C-alpha positions in Angstrom: -5.3 -26.1 -12.9 -8.6 -24.4 -12.6 -7.7 -20.0 -11.7 -11.6 -19.8 -10.9 -10.7 -23.0 -8.4 -7.8 -20.7 -7.4 -9.5 -17.1 -7.0 -12.2 -18.6 -5.1 -9.8 -19.8 -2.4 -8.9 -16.8 -1.9 -11.5 -14.5 -2.0 -12.0 -16.5 1.8 -12.4 -13.8 4.7 -9.9 -16.4 6.4 -7.3 -16.6 4.1 -6.9 -12.6 4.4 -7.3 -12.2 8.0 -5.4 -16.0 9.6 -1.7 -15.5 11.0 -1.3 -19.2 9.6 1.9 -20.5 9.4 3.8 -21.1 6.4 3.5 -24.8 6.6 0.3 -24.1 7.1 -0.2 -22.1 3.8 2.2 -24.3 1.8 -0.7 -26.9 3.4 -3.8 -25.5 2.6 -3.4 -24.2 -0.9 -1.5 -27.8 -2.3 -4.3 -29.3 -3.8 -4.1 -25.8 -6.3 -0.8 -26.6 -7.2 2.0 -24.5 -5.6 3.6 -23.4 -8.7 0.4 -22.0 -9.7 -0.6 -20.1 -5.9 3.2 -18.7 -5.6 2.6 -16.9 -8.7 -0.8 -16.1 -8.5 -1.4 -14.7 -4.8 -1.6 -11.3 -4.2 -0.8 -8.6 -0.9 2.8 -10.5 -0.8 1.7 -13.7 0.2 3.6 -14.8 -2.3 7.0 -14.1 -0.8 5.8 -16.4 2.4 5.7 -19.4 0.5 9.8 -19.4 -0.5 12.7 -19.5 1.5 11.8 -16.3 4.0 13.4 -13.2 4.0 17.4 -12.9 5.2 19.1 -9.9 6.4 21.2 -8.6 3.9 24.2 -7.4 5.0 27.6 -5.5 4.6 30.9 -5.3 5.9 32.0 -2.4 7.6 35.6 -1.1 7.8 36.4 -3.3 10.7 35.4 -6.3 8.5 31.9 -6.8 10.8 28.3 -7.1 9.3 26.1 -4.1 9.2 22.9 -4.3 8.3 21.0 -2.2 5.2 18.9 -0.2 7.1 18.0 1.3 3.9 15.6 -1.4 3.5 14.9 -2.6 6.9 13.7 2.0 6.8 11.7 1.5 4.0 9.8 -1.4 5.5 9.3 1.2 8.4 7.5 3.2 6.4 5.1 0.8 4.6 4.2 -0.1 8.0 3.4 3.0 8.8 1.5 3.9 5.9 -0.3 0.4 5.9 -1.2 1.5 9.9 -3.2 4.6 9.0 -4.7 2.8 6.4 -5.5 -0.3 8.5 -7.1 1.8 11.8 -9.4 4.3 9.6 -11.1 1.7 8.0 -12.1 -0.2 10.7 -12.7 2.7 12.3 -14.7 4.3 9.1 -16.1 0.4 9.5 -17.0 1.1 12.7 -18.4 4.5 13.2 -22.3 3.5 12.6 -24.3 4.3 9.8 -21.5 6.4 7.9 -20.5 4.1 5.0 -23.7 3.2 3.1 -24.5 -0.3 3.3 -23.9 -0.2 -0.8 -20.8 0.7 -0.2 -19.4 -1.4 2.7 -18.8 -4.7 1.3 -15.8 -2.8 -1.4 -14.4 -1.0 2.3 -14.8 -4.1 4.4 -12.6 -5.9 2.0 -9.7 -2.8 1.4 -9.6 -3.2 5.5 -8.9 -6.9 4.9 -6.5 -6.3 2.7 -4.7 -3.4 4.5 -4.8 -5.8 7.5 -3.2 -8.4 5.6 0.2 -5.8 4.8 0.4 -5.2 8.5 1.0 -8.3 8.8 3.0 -9.2 6.6 5.5 -5.9 7.0 5.4 -7.0 10.9 6.6 -10.6 9.9 9.0 -9.2 7.7 10.3 -6.7 9.3 10.2 -9.7 12.6 12.7 -11.8 10.0 15.1 -9.8 9.0 15.8 -9.4 12.5 14.2 -6.3 13.4 11.4 -5.1 15.6 8.4 -3.1 14.0 7.9 0.0 15.0 4.6 0.4 17.3 1.4 1.9 15.9 0.8 5.4 15.9 -1.9 7.5 18.2 -3.6 8.4 15.0 -5.7 11.6 14.6 -7.7 11.6 11.5 -9.2 14.9 11.8 -5.8 15.9 11.0 -5.7 18.4 14.3 -9.9 19.3 13.7 -9.3 20.2 9.7 -11.2 17.2 8.8 -14.0 14.7 10.2 -14.5 11.8 8.2 -16.2 9.6 11.1 -19.1 11.9 10.8 -19.1 13.0 7.2 -19.1 10.2 4.5 -17.6 12.8 2.0 -14.8 13.8 3.6 -14.4 9.7 5.0 -13.6 9.3 0.8 -11.5 12.0 0.5 -9.0 10.9 3.2 -9.7 7.7 1.5 -8.5 8.4 -1.7 -5.1 10.7 -0.2 -4.2 7.7 1.9 -4.7 5.3 -1.1 -2.7 7.7 -3.3 0.0 8.1 -1.0 0.7 4.3 -0.7 1.2 3.6 -4.6 3.6 6.6 -4.8 5.6 6.1 -1.7 5.8 2.3 -2.5 6.9 3.4 -5.2 9.3 5.5 -4.4 11.2 2.9 -1.9 11.7 0.4 -4.7 15.4 1.3 -5.1 15.7 1.0 -0.8 14.1 -2.7 -0.9 15.9 -4.1 -4.6 18.1 -5.5 -2.5 16.1 -8.5 -1.2 14.4 -10.1 -4.2 11.6 -12.0 -1.9 11.0 -9.0 -0.4 11.1 -6.5 -3.7 8.7 -8.7 -5.5 5.7 -8.7 -2.5 6.3 -4.6 -2.3 5.6 -5.4 -5.5 2.2 -7.4 -5.3 1.3 -5.1 -2.2 2.0 -1.8 -4.9 -0.4 -3.1 -7.1 -3.1 -3.7 -4.9 -2.5 -0.2 -3.5 -3.3 1.0 -7.3 -6.4 -0.9 -7.4 -8.3 0.7 -4.2 -7.5 4.3 -4.7 -8.4 4.0 -8.5 -11.8 2.2 -7.0 -11.3 4.8 -4.6 -11.7 7.3 -7.1 -14.0 6.1 -8.9 -16.1 6.3 -5.7 -16.0 10.2 -5.9 -16.9 10.4 -9.3 -13.3 11.1 -10.3 -10.6 9.2 -13.1 -9.0 6.3 -12.3 -6.1 7.8 -12.3 -4.6 11.1 -11.9 -4.4 14.0 -13.7 -1.7 16.9 -13.4 -1.5 17.9 -10.2 -5.1 18.6 -8.5 -5.7 15.0 -8.2 -9.2 15.3 -9.0 -11.9 16.9 -7.1 -9.4 17.2 -3.8 -9.5 20.1 -1.0 -6.3 22.2 -1.0 -5.3 20.4 1.8 -4.5 17.4 0.4 -2.0 19.2 -2.3 1.1 17.6 -0.6 -0.3 13.8 -2.5 -0.2 14.7 -6.1 3.2 17.3 -5.9 4.5 16.9 -8.6 2.2 14.2 -10.9 1.9 17.3 -13.5 5.6 16.2 -14.3 5.6 16.0 -18.5 9.3 14.8 -19.0 10.4 11.1 -18.6 13.4 9.9 -19.1 14.3 13.3 -21.6 10.4 11.7 -23.3 8.2 14.6 -23.2 5.0 12.6 -22.8 2.6 15.4 -24.2 3.6 15.6 -27.4 1.7 13.1 -28.9 -1.3 13.3 -26.8 -1.4 16.7 -25.3 0.1 17.5 -21.5 -2.6 16.4 -19.6 -2.8 12.2 -21.6 1.1 12.6 -21.1 1.3 13.3 -17.3 -1.4 10.6 -17.1 0.0 7.8 -18.5 3.2 8.2 -16.0 2.5 7.9 -12.2 5.6 9.9 -10.6 7.5 8.9 -6.9 6.9 9.9 -3.1 9.8 10.4 -1.5 10.2 8.8 1.9 10.4 12.0 3.4 7.1 13.3 1.7 5.3 9.9 2.4 6.2 11.1 6.0 5.7 14.2 6.4 2.3 13.7 4.8 1.5 10.7 7.5 2.8 13.0 10.0 -0.3 15.4 10.0 -2.2 12.2 10.9 -0.3 11.3 13.7 -0.6 12.5 17.1 
């Protein structure tokens, strides 16, 4: 199989923006080899091409079925974060000349990814028998503290904060989605894409692509909660600073963000 042909197919805008049925999706990629495509496709779409997610159940004290709320709660949290990113980039792209022409192509592609993540999470929650949460009303000024749609530097600052939050939050929910292998695989696929977004935006701000210590890299104090704990240098009892110093030891391991902390950060931008 020619992987370049597959990547060219996946770069088609319609692949990211059209809500195709599972059968249509399989038909569209069959010419490229289904097994290879399922292994390679990003954004959680691989899980849609295998057995649809099933509602995981356990028995309660009376012997009846009970949904595992940890799984669906994790998905609902991820959906809120994806709603936030999706609307943020859509608003920024619609804000006249806010984003320089040279950078628009980057944010147009990131916006497509976030839209695809929203569709995937909504479809997955529905397949689990749960109604996806409605999109909140967002205030990206955070009560008047930011002006991201008139100041491009601030737009980049919040973009970095949102992407770094998403990366940490997906890791923090891994244990809650492990009961469903299809969802876990999709969550890992989304997580890696969010990490690429974060690295790209960080470099657009002349930062390193990774996080060193707990400063986030040239960020205002208002974003400190996003990076809390990132200065940790102990992993599984091992002092990671021993060989190369605290900065390198910390940067070699990203920290997780708890669900409650992620909700608090997102809540700053929800009316």
